[in-house]
Backbone as a ProteinNet text record, in pm:
[ID]
protein_1_A
[PRIMARY]
XXXXXXXXXXXXXXXXXXXXXXXXXXXXXXXXXXXXXXXXXXXXXXXXXXXXXXXXXXXXXXXXXXXXXXXXXXXXXXXXXXXXXXXXXXXX
[TERTIARY]
2553.6	2491.9	2529.6	2568	2607.8	2484.6	2504.8	2389.7	2321.7	2399.3	2340.9	2251.7	2298.2	2217.7	2093.5	2107.1	1991.6	1886.7	1931.3	1839	1772.7	1849.5	1795.8	1692.5	1718.5	1623.2	1494.5	1505.2	1386	1304.9	1371.9	1300.6	1234.2	1303.3	1246.8	1123	1128.6	1012.3	893.7	920.4	810.7	747.9	829.9	776	698.9	745.9	672.5	537.3	533.7	406.3	310.7	362.4	280.3	225	310	263.2	163.3	179.1	79.5	-55.2	-52.4	-177.1	-248	-171.5	-230.1	-284.1	-209.2	-256.7	-381.4	-387.2	-506	-626.8	-604.8	-713.3	-765.1	-674.5	-716.2	-789.5	-744.5	-810.7	-952.4	-971.8	-1104	-1198.5	-1145.3	-1230.4	-1218.5	-1150.2	-1129	-1258.5	-1260.5	-1386.2	-1423.4	-1326.7	-1360.8	-1286.2	-1327.5	-1264.5	-1119.9	-1091.6	-954.9	-860.9	-909.9	-828.9	-800.3	-897.3	-878.9	-779	-783.4	-687.4	-546.7	-532.8	-402	-349.9	-436.5	-395.5	-354.3	-423.2	-385	-248.6	-222	-91.6	16.2	-14.6	78.4	108.6	6.3	27.4	117	103.4	193.4	337.9	359.5	495.5	555.6	479.5	531.6	554.2	469	491.6	621	649.6	775.3	893.2	881.5	990	1012.7	905.2	919.1	992.9	959.5	1028.5	1176.4	1209.2	1350	1426.4	1364.2	1429.7	1447.1	1348.1	1362.8	1473.3	1493	1602.3	1736.3	1746.9	1871.1	1888.7	1780.1	1789.1	1829.3	1768.5	1795.1	1897	1949.9	2052	2008	1891.5	1834.7	1790.7	1825.2	1789.3	1643.9	1582.5	1444.2	1348.5	1377.8	1292.4	1296	1411.4	1421.4	1332	1332.3	1246.6	1099.5	1065.3	927.1	883	972.5	940.3	919.6	1000.7	985.2	851.1	813.6	683.9	567.4	581.5	475.3	450.9	557	541.6	489.8	532.2	484.1	333.4	285.2	141.7	66.1	128.1	65.5	48.5	147.5	137.6	27.3	21.4	-83.2	-220.9	-233.4	-360.9	-400.2	-303.4	-332.6	-375.7	-310.7	-349.4	-489.9	-521.5	-655.2	-761.7	-734	-830.4	-847.3	-738.4	-748.6	-829.8	-807.6	-884.4	-1032.1	-1059.1	-1197.9	-1264.6	-1191.9	-1251.1	-1274.3	-1189.7	-1206.3	-1317.4	-1325	-1417.1	-1530.3	-1517.5	-1622.2	-1607.1	-1501.3	-1473.3	-1322.9	-1274.4	-1131	-1094.8	-1172.5	-1145.5	-1244.5	-1190.1	-1278.1	-1317.1
737.1	853.8	855.1	971.2	983.1	975.9	938.4	930.1	1064.5	1172.1	1305.1	1341.4	1312.5	1340.7	1252.6	1127.9	1037.8	1087.6	1132.7	1186.9	1314.1	1401.5	1527.6	1502.1	1405.6	1373.1	1317.5	1231.7	1175.2	1283.7	1372.1	1481.2	1573.9	1601.7	1687.9	1625.2	1496.4	1429.7	1430.6	1409.8	1413.4	1552.2	1656.1	1791.8	1825.7	1777.3	1800.9	1729.6	1608.4	1535.8	1609.8	1664.1	1743.1	1867.3	1934.7	2054	2018.3	1901.1	1858.5	1831.3	1775.7	1752.9	1883.7	1984.2	2114.8	2178.6	2165	2218.3	2147	2016.2	1939.9	1982.1	2007.6	2057	2191.4	2280.3	2411	2393.2	2296.5	2275.1	2221.4	2136.4	2078.3	2172.4	2255.7	2340.2	2488.1	2522.2	2663.4	2740	2862.6	2937.4	2982.7	2995	3039.2	2953.2	2966.9	2889.5	2933.5	3061.5	3110.4	3046.5	3028.4	2961.1	2817.2	2752.1	2613.2	2601.6	2695	2692.7	2718.6	2811.6	2840.7	2721.2	2651.7	2532.4	2421.4	2407.3	2307.2	2339.4	2465.5	2506.8	2478.2	2501.6	2470.7	2320.8	2237.2	2092.7	2048.3	2111.9	2080.5	2113.4	2227.8	2269.2	2176.8	2142.6	2053.2	1913	1869.1	1740.6	1740.3	1852	1864.3	1860.1	1927.1	1925.6	1785.4	1711.6	1573.9	1489.2	1509	1432	1468.9	1595.3	1635.5	1577.2	1572.3	1511.5	1361.2	1297.6	1154.9	1131.2	1224.8	1213.4	1218.3	1302.6	1308.3	1179.7	1132.5	1012.6	889.2	868.4	748.1	769.8	891	925	884.3	932.2	898.7	1025.3	1032.8	1150.2	1144.2	1028.5	1016	1098	1112.2	1192.6	1339.8	1386.7	1525.7	1551.3	1457.3	1471.5	1464.9	1376.1	1367.2	1493.7	1552.8	1677.9	1791.1	1794.9	1898.2	1884.2	1763.2	1740.9	1774.9	1739.8	1768.3	1918.4	1995.8	2140.4	2201.2	2148	2199.2	2179.9	2061.5	2036.3	2111.5	2126.6	2203.1	2348.7	2406.5	2545.7	2563.3	2473.5	2482	2466.1	2375	2357	2478.6	2540.7	2660.7	2776.5	2790.9	2897	2872.8	2747.3	2716.1	2741	2703.3	2726.8	2875.6	2951.5	3095.6	3162	3119.2	3175	3138.1	3016.6	2975.3	3057.9	3085	3165.4	3310.8	3362	3501	3517.2	3425.6	3444	3342.6	3232.6	3131.9	3029.4	3044.7	2947.8	2943.3	2831.3	2816.8	2843.7	2788.8	2804.9	2905	3007	3111.5	3078.2
784.1	844	992.8	1039.5	1179.4	1270	1394.1	1486.1	1507.8	1508.8	1526.9	1407.9	1286.3	1167.6	1163.9	1202.9	1207	1305.2	1422.9	1522	1471.2	1405.7	1354.1	1244.5	1157.6	1051	1110.1	1209.4	1272.9	1343.1	1414.8	1482.4	1381.4	1272.3	1168.3	1106.7	1077.8	1020	1116	1244.1	1342.1	1350.7	1347.1	1351.9	1224.7	1110.5	986.1	987	1041	1050.3	1143.3	1253.2	1343.3	1273.6	1197.3	1126	1016.5	953.9	855.2	921.9	1041.1	1113.9	1146.2	1187	1216.2	1088	978.2	850.3	800.8	821.6	782.5	864.4	991.3	1076	1025.1	986.2	931.8	798.8	718	589.8	609.2	706.3	728	802.1	892.1	974.2	942.1	831.5	799.2	788.4	839.3	834.7	693.3	604.6	468.3	366.9	242	135.2	113.3	136	119.5	221.7	343.9	446.1	406.2	347.9	307.5	192.9	97.9	-13.1	39.1	130.9	189.2	267.7	339.4	413.6	317.7	204.8	105.8	47.3	20.3	-29.5	75.1	201.1	309.1	313.4	292.9	294	179.1	61.5	-48.9	-13	48.2	81.8	187.5	288.8	392.5	336.1	246.2	179.9	100.9	34.3	-38.3	57.7	171.5	269.9	326.4	347.2	394.4	291.8	164.9	60.5	53.7	74.8	73.5	192.1	307.7	424.1	403	341.5	310.3	207.9	116.1	19.6	90.8	191.9	269.5	349.6	407.2	491.8	412.1	295.4	216.8	106.2	93.7	-4.9	-146	-185.4	-315.3	-388.8	-516.2	-596.1	-643.9	-637.1	-683.7	-598	-470.6	-383.4	-423.5	-470.3	-514.3	-635.2	-728.2	-846.1	-808.6	-716.9	-670.4	-599.5	-520.5	-451.5	-550.9	-654.9	-757.6	-829.1	-864.1	-929.2	-835.8	-708.9	-612.4	-600.7	-591.8	-578.4	-707.5	-821	-949.1	-961.8	-932.2	-939.5	-829.8	-713.7	-606.8	-643.8	-709.4	-751.8	-855.4	-952.7	-1055.6	-992	-897	-827.8	-746.4	-680.8	-601.8	-691.1	-804.6	-898.6	-951	-984.9	-1035	-928.8	-804.9	-697.7	-668.6	-673	-650.9	-761.9	-885.5	-996.8	-984.4	-939.9	-920.3	-811.6	-702.8	-595.4	-637.9	-724.9	-769.4	-871.2	-969.5	-1081.3	-1087.6	-1017.3	-1021.2	-1132	-1213.1	-1319.4	-1340.5	-1387.7	-1408.1	-1553.4	-1644.4	-1787.2	-1843.1	-1908.7	-1964.6	-2105.9
[MASK]
++++++++++++++++++++++++++++++++++++++++++++++++++++++++++++++++++++++++++++++++++++++++++++

């Protein structure tokens, strides 16, 4: 890995961690439940991006599969939470 790419990956990871901290703050202090669900969805997406950057850094395909599973479960969780907020129950 070139030094420029190594520096770019490190800077990207630091910025993603910063954005996760801001998203976590919104999830904990959100004024409504909808804000908290949106912040949780944001955390899933940033977590997936972190895994993809780690896949580039360590040159491993396992991180790509983990990122795909993370987003898949995050999407299902977001849909379930949205349905719960709309109707008050998940399973009819």
